[in-house]
C-alpha positions as CSV (number, residue, x, y, z in Angstrom):
1,M,89.3,63.2,110.3
2,I,90.2,65.7,107.6
3,K,87.7,65.7,104.7
4,N,88.4,69.1,103.0
5,I,91.4,71.1,101.9
6,V,90.8,74.9,101.6
7,F,93.4,77.0,99.7
8,D,94.3,80.6,99.3
9,M,95.1,81.7,95.8
10,G,97.9,84.4,95.6
11,R,101.3,83.1,96.7
12,V,99.8,79.7,97.2
13,L,98.3,78.5,93.8
14,I,99.9,81.4,91.8
15,N,102.7,83.8,92.3
16,F,101.7,87.4,93.1
17,D,105.1,89.0,92.8
18,Q,105.2,92.8,92.5
19,P,108.9,93.1,91.4
20,T,108.2,90.6,88.6
21,F,105.1,92.7,87.5
22,F,107.2,95.8,87.5
23,E,109.8,94.1,85.3
24,R,107.2,92.9,82.9
25,V,105.8,96.4,82.2
26,G,109.2,98.2,82.4
27,V,108.6,100.3,85.5
28,A,111.8,102.1,86.3
29,Q,113.5,101.3,89.6
30,E,113.0,104.9,90.9
31,D,109.2,104.7,90.3
32,R,108.5,101.3,92.0
33,Q,108.3,102.6,95.6
34,L,105.8,105.3,94.6
35,I,103.5,102.7,92.8
36,F,103.8,100.3,95.7
37,E,102.8,103.0,98.3
38,E,100.0,104.6,96.2
39,V,98.5,101.4,94.7
40,Y,99.4,98.1,96.4
41,A,99.6,99.6,99.9
42,S,96.5,101.8,99.5
43,V,93.0,101.7,101.0
44,E,91.6,101.4,97.4
45,W,93.5,98.1,96.9
46,V,91.7,96.7,100.0
47,Q,88.4,98.1,98.7
48,L,88.9,96.2,95.4
49,D,89.1,93.0,97.3
50,R,86.1,94.0,99.3
51,G,84.1,94.6,96.2
52,L,83.5,98.3,97.0
53,L,85.5,99.5,93.9
54,D,86.2,98.0,90.5
55,E,89.5,98.4,88.7
56,E,88.3,101.4,86.6
57,D,87.1,103.3,89.6
58,A,90.4,102.6,91.4
59,L,92.5,103.6,88.5
60,E,90.8,107.0,88.3
61,I,91.8,107.6,91.9
62,W,95.4,106.3,91.4
63,Y,95.9,108.3,88.2
64,K,95.6,111.4,90.4
65,R,98.4,110.2,92.7
66,V,101.1,109.2,90.1
67,P,102.7,111.0,87.2
68,E,100.8,110.8,83.9
69,R,103.9,109.1,82.4
70,L,103.1,106.1,84.6
71,H,99.4,105.7,83.7
72,D,99.8,103.2,80.9
73,Q,102.0,101.0,83.0
74,L,99.7,101.3,86.0
75,R,96.7,100.2,83.9
76,V,98.6,97.0,82.9
77,L,99.6,96.4,86.6
78,V,96.0,96.6,87.7
79,T,94.0,95.1,84.8
80,A,96.4,92.6,83.3
81,W,98.9,91.6,86.1
82,E,98.0,87.9,85.6
83,Q,99.0,87.8,81.9
84,P,100.7,85.4,81.9
85,L,99.8,83.6,85.1
86,M,102.7,82.2,87.1
87,P,101.6,79.0,88.8
88,V,103.4,77.9,92.0
89,E,105.4,74.9,91.0
90,G,103.9,71.6,92.2
91,M,100.6,73.0,93.5
92,A,98.4,71.9,90.6
93,E,99.8,68.4,91.0
94,L,99.0,68.4,94.7
95,V,95.5,69.7,94.2
96,R,94.9,66.9,91.6
97,E,96.3,64.3,94.0
98,L,94.0,65.5,96.8
99,K,91.0,65.5,94.6
100,E,91.7,62.0,93.3
101,A,92.0,60.9,96.9
102,G,88.5,62.0,97.6
103,Y,88.9,65.3,99.4
104,G,86.8,68.3,99.0
105,I,88.8,71.1,97.4
106,F,87.9,74.7,98.1
107,L,89.2,78.3,97.7
108,I,88.9,81.4,100.0
109,S,90.7,84.3,98.4
110,N,90.9,88.1,98.8
111,A,90.4,89.2,95.2
112,S,88.4,91.6,93.1
113,H,85.4,90.6,91.0
114,R,87.8,90.2,88.1
115,Q,89.1,87.0,89.7
116,H,86.3,85.1,88.0
117,E,87.8,86.0,84.6
118,Y,91.2,84.5,85.2
119,W,90.4,81.7,87.6
120,P,89.8,79.1,84.9
121,G,93.3,79.7,83.6
122,I,95.0,78.7,86.8
123,P,96.3,75.2,86.7
124,G,94.4,73.0,89.1
125,S,91.3,75.2,89.2
126,E,89.3,72.5,87.5
127,Y,89.6,70.3,90.6
128,F,87.9,72.8,92.9
129,D,84.5,72.1,94.2
130,D,83.7,75.7,95.1
131,T,85.2,79.1,95.7
132,L,84.6,82.1,97.9
133,I,85.9,85.4,96.7
134,S,86.1,88.4,99.1
135,A,84.6,90.9,96.6
136,D,81.5,88.7,96.2
137,V,80.7,88.8,99.9
138,H,82.2,92.2,100.9
139,I,84.4,90.6,103.6
140,N,88.2,90.3,103.5
141,K,90.5,87.9,105.2
142,P,91.5,87.9,108.1
143,E,88.0,88.8,109.2
144,P,86.5,85.7,110.8
145,E,83.2,86.2,109.1
146,I,84.6,85.2,105.7
147,F,85.6,81.8,107.1
148,K,82.1,81.4,108.7
149,E,80.5,82.3,105.4
150,A,82.8,79.7,103.6
151,Y,81.7,76.9,106.0
152,R,78.1,77.8,105.2
153,K,78.6,78.1,101.5
154,F,80.7,75.0,101.1
155,D,78.6,73.0,103.6
156,I,81.7,71.9,105.5
157,L,82.7,71.6,109.1
158,P,85.8,73.5,110.2
159,E,87.1,70.7,112.4
160,E,87.1,68.4,109.3
161,S,89.0,70.9,107.2
162,V,92.4,72.6,106.9
163,F,93.4,75.9,105.4
164,I,96.5,76.8,103.5
165,D,97.5,80.5,103.2
166,D,100.8,82.5,103.0
167,F,99.7,85.3,105.5
168,P,99.9,84.4,109.2
169,P,96.9,86.6,110.3
170,N,94.7,84.7,107.8
171,C,95.8,81.4,109.2
172,E,95.2,82.7,112.8
173,A,91.7,83.8,111.8
174,S,91.1,80.3,110.3
175,I,92.3,78.6,113.5
176,L,90.1,80.9,115.7
177,T,87.1,79.8,113.8
178,G,87.9,76.1,114.3
179,M,89.8,75.2,111.1
180,D,93.5,74.3,111.4
181,A,95.9,76.2,109.1
182,F,99.3,76.0,107.5
183,I,101.4,79.0,106.6
184,F,102.6,78.3,103.1
185,R,106.1,79.6,102.3
186,M,106.5,78.4,98.7
187,N,107.6,75.0,99.8
188,V,105.2,72.3,98.5
189,G,107.3,69.5,100.1
190,A,106.8,71.1,103.5
191,L,103.0,71.4,102.9
192,R,102.8,67.7,101.8
193,K,104.6,66.6,105.0
194,W,102.2,68.8,107.1
195,L,99.2,67.4,105.4
196,Q,100.4,63.8,105.9
197,G,100.9,64.6,109.6
198,K,97.3,65.5,109.7
199,G,96.3,62.1,108.3
200,V,95.6,63.4,104.8
201,R,96.2,60.8,102.2
202,V,99.0,62.4,100.2
203,N,102.5,61.5,99.2
204,A,105.2,63.3,101.2
């Protein structure tokens, strides 16, 4: 019997959409690929999530890789990308419904330490029983150890829990550690139907 619902954050509870961020800060089309490659697709971005760097340290590295004319925009992309937050429509309502039905609600997210600053502003965050952020434990999904640490920290059993994430390797890691998983593709209706099929008390 399922007792706990475990969520990812980016592209599950909130949108993490690089083109939208570029539009917000006015990054020219011809500069977007450079920033994507040197920042979002960099080792340093992964190290932010692992808690080995903070944003200021990472920016000093990235400033050396992109033209100075992009530095102000880059700072906003790194330190204020969540302003304003973009909730995934329908997810806060689903989280509330699950909490009111008596389920444990938890988060496992790859994120930097700064996640603790903006987390309270995410709709539905008030219903979570606990969270596990990769930077705090120096382990990133899809490493199985982060799921094992979550089971310990949350005091839950994987066979009594399900995990919702947008990235297939993360879902596979969850399954390999004993917790069934759903690949979320921005379709809350499909997620509701899957949960209902697992016996979770939720409206389809």
